[in-house]
C-alpha positions in Angstrom: 186.6 -66.1 120.6 185.1 -63.3 118.6 182.6 -60.9 120.0 179.8 -62.1 117.8 180.3 -65.7 119.0 180.2 -64.6 122.6 177.0 -62.6 122.0 175.3 -65.6 120.4 176.4 -67.9 123.3 175.2 -65.3 125.9 171.8 -64.9 124.2 171.5 -68.7 124.0 172.2 -69.1 127.7 169.5 -66.5 128.5 167.0 -68.2 126.3 167.9 -71.6 127.7 167.4 -70.4 131.2 164.0 -68.8 130.2 162.8 -72.0 128.6 163.9 -74.1 131.6 162.0 -71.8 134.0 159.0 -71.8 131.7 158.9 -75.5 131.4 159.3 -76.0 135.1 156.5 -73.5 135.8 154.2 -75.2 133.4 155.0 -78.6 135.0 154.4 -77.3 138.5 151.1 -75.6 137.5 150.0 -78.8 135.7 150.8 -81.0 138.6 149.0 -78.6 141.0 145.9 -78.5 138.8 145.8 -82.3 138.5 146.2 -82.7 142.3 143.4 -80.1 143.0 141.0 -81.6 140.5 141.6 -85.1 141.9 141.4 -84.1 145.5 138.4 -85.5 147.4 136.8 -83.9 150.4 136.2 -85.8 153.5 132.5 -86.1 152.9 133.0 -87.3 149.3 135.4 -89.9 150.5 133.0 -91.2 153.2 130.2 -91.5 150.7 132.2 -93.5 148.1 132.2 -97.2 147.9 135.4 -99.2 147.4 134.6 -99.7 143.7 133.9 -96.0 143.2 137.2 -95.2 144.9 139.1 -97.6 142.7 137.4 -96.1 139.6 138.3 -92.6 140.8 142.0 -93.6 141.4 142.1 -95.3 137.9 140.7 -92.2 136.2 143.2 -90.1 138.1 146.1 -92.4 137.0 144.9 -92.2 133.4 144.6 -88.4 133.4 148.1 -88.0 135.1 149.8 -90.1 132.4 147.8 -88.8 129.4 150.1 -87.4 126.7 147.6 -84.7 125.9 148.2 -82.9 129.2 152.0 -82.8 128.9 152.2 -79.4 127.3 155.0 -78.5 129.6 157.2 -80.8 127.5 157.2 -78.4 124.6 159.4 -75.7 126.2 161.4 -78.4 127.9 162.1 -80.0 124.4 163.0 -76.6 123.1 165.4 -76.2 126.0 167.1 -79.5 125.3 167.4 -78.7 121.5 168.8 -75.3 122.2 171.2 -76.6 124.8 172.5 -79.2 122.3 172.7 -76.5 119.6 174.6 -74.1 121.8 177.1 -76.7 122.9 177.7 -77.7 119.2 178.0 -74.1 118.2 180.5 -73.4 121.0 182.6 -76.5 120.1 182.5 -75.7 116.3 183.3 -72.0 116.8 186.6 -72.9 118.5 187.4 -75.2 115.6 186.6 -72.6 113.0 188.6 -70.0 114.9 191.6 -72.4 114.9 191.3 -73.0 111.2 191.2 -69.2 110.6 194.4 -68.7 112.6 196.1 -71.6 110.7 195.1 -70.1 107.4 196.4 -66.7 108.5 199.7 -68.2 109.6 200.1 -70.2 106.4 199.3 -67.2 104.2 201.9 -65.1 106.1 204.5 -67.8 105.6 203.7 -68.0 101.9 204.0 -64.2 101.6 207.5 -64.3 103.2 208.6 -66.0 99.9 207.7 -62.9 98.0 210.3 -60.1 97.4 210.2 -57.0 99.6 208.7 -55.0 96.7 205.9 -57.6 96.3 205.2 -57.4 100.0 205.2 -53.6 99.9 202.5 -53.7 97.1 200.4 -56.2 99.1 200.7 -54.1 102.3 199.5 -51.0 100.3 196.5 -53.0 99.0 195.7 -54.2 102.5 195.8 -50.6 103.8 193.4 -49.4 101.1 190.8 -52.1 101.6 192.1 -54.5 99.0 192.1 -52.3 95.9 194.1 -49.3 94.7 194.7 -47.6 91.3 198.0 -48.7 89.6 199.4 -45.2 89.4 199.4 -45.0 93.2 201.7 -48.1 93.4 204.2 -46.6 90.9 204.6 -43.6 93.3 205.9 -45.8 96.2 209.5 -45.2 97.2 211.8 -47.4 95.2 209.3 -48.2 92.5 208.8 -46.8 89.1 206.2 -47.5 86.4 208.2 -50.3 84.7 209.1 -52.0 88.0 205.5 -51.7 89.2 204.2 -53.2 86.0 206.6 -56.2 86.3 205.7 -56.8 90.0 202.0 -56.6 89.2 202.3 -59.0 86.2 204.2 -61.5 88.5 201.6 -61.2 91.3 198.7 -61.5 88.7 200.3 -64.6 87.3 200.5 -66.2 90.8 196.8 -65.3 91.3 197.5 -62.9 94.2 196.0 -59.9 92.5 193.8 -59.1 89.5 193.6 -56.0 87.3 190.4 -54.3 86.3 190.5 -51.5 83.7 188.6 -48.3 84.3 189.1 -46.2 81.2 192.8 -45.5 81.0 193.4 -46.5 84.7 194.1 -50.0 86.0 192.6 -50.8 89.4 194.6 -53.4 91.2 192.5 -55.8 93.4 193.9 -58.2 96.0 192.5 -61.7 95.8 189.4 -61.8 98.1 190.6 -64.9 100.0 194.0 -63.5 100.7 192.4 -60.2 101.7 190.0 -61.9 104.1 192.9 -63.8 105.7 195.3 -60.9 106.0 192.9 -58.0 106.9 
């Protein structure tokens, strides 16, 4: 797993833990305030009639189950959403990583079908960030201007490279997708 993916997962875990602690704290404080507001003293209880006591219990029941006082559910809902998102990200990142590895292997297999000179040109392009002036390629051991031109024409025809002209100099650029896979 890449470092960036590990960092995202670590930050998500810290935020998840914080949201869970926050929602539990809110819930505890809410329940405590409800209990304290509904608590009757001994003298109040003695002075109440049975009907007043029933009314008080019914009001307490309504206030305990009122959706307006359930503000502790907001961080808890965020916790659940972030937990699901983190799990999906973790599962998907492994799948994406496997696809990258497969693409890299497939590209390397395809490049094996190229001639050694073709591979030498691609290696030089990879070493130089995906682009290099054409005259530098013709200076490679075993290559001359004509041979280099033929190799580049063949690679350009296959879509592996492209040529951009800068004045009298051609700049050879490796296909971005191939560069991204091989770098």
